[in-house]
C-alpha positions, 0 to 999 in steps of 0.5 A, spaced: 500 500 500 502 506 498 503 509 505 505 516 503 499 517 499 495 515 505 498 520 509 496 525 505 489 523 504 489 522 512 491 530 512 486 532 508 481 528 511 483 531 518 482 538 515 475 536 512 473 534 519 475 540 522 471 544 517 465 540 518 465 540 525 468 547 527 468 552 522 462 551 518 457 550 524 460 557 526 459 560 519 452 557 520 450 560 527 453 567 525 449 567 519 443 565 522 444 570 528 442 575 522 435 574 522 430 572 517 433 565 514 428 565 508 432 571 505 438 570 508 443 569 503 449 568 507 445 562 511 444 559 505 451 559 502 453 556 509 449 550 508 451 549 501 458 549 503 457 544 509 453 540 504 459 540 499 464 539 504 460 533 507 460 530 499 467 531 499 468 527 506 464 521 503 468 521 497 475 522 501 473 516 506 471 512 500 478 513 496 482 512 503 478 505 504 480 503 496 487 505 497 488 502 504 486 495 501 491 495 495 495 489 496 502 490 492 504 483 493 498 481 489 499 485 483 502 481 477 509 480 476 509 479 469 504 484 467 503 492 467 500 494 474 500 500 479 507 502 480 510 499 474 515 502 470 514 501 462 518 503 456 514 504 450 515 505 443 510 510 440 509 507 433 507 513 430 513 518 432 518 512 433 520 515 439 521 511 446 518 514 452 518 511 459 513 512 464 511 509 472 504 508 473 502 511 479 495 513 483 492 520 481 494 522 488 501 521 486 502 525 480 507 531 480 510 535 474 514 530 473 513 528 466 515 520 467 509 519 472 503 517 468 496 516 472 493 509 472 486 512 471 488 516 465 486 514 458 493 511 456 495 508 463 488 505 464 489 502 457 496 499 459 494 495 465 495 488 464 499 488 458 506 484 457 512 486 454 512 486 446 504 487 446 502 493 441 496 497 443 492 503 440 489 507 445 484 513 444 486 519 447 482 526 446 487 528 440 485 522 436 489 515 438 496 513 439 499 506 438 505 503 442 509 497 443 511 495 450 519 495 450 520 493 457 517 492 463 519 493 470 514 491 475 513 494 483 516 487 485 522 488 481 524 495 483 
């Protein structure tokens, strides 16, 4: 399991809980104290903010559960999966590219990181060395050949 991702998500979770349990109730109370609630825009905004934060919290808790249940030892040892480093040949441009498949939460400005949930990343999952694939992307399609594969177990 990617512990650094879980740590970041737990920090976000704590901040959302703080907002929902302390900050937003204060905003709601302050807005409610201004009088008639039927025409109180601040009160409506505070309630909408609370609802939005509650939805974010539910989604975040679900994501934490998903990531916590990721058992790296059960990932395939001969196919592309989370954490794999892959060298691809772009068959359209004849250029080699190397990516590491990561969770969306792990993405940075590093161009060698590829989200496992992106169109290219999700299409690569399950492929072996030597496989060729055509992937639909927003700009059309790309053709790749998997030249090399290093799974998370080999790193």
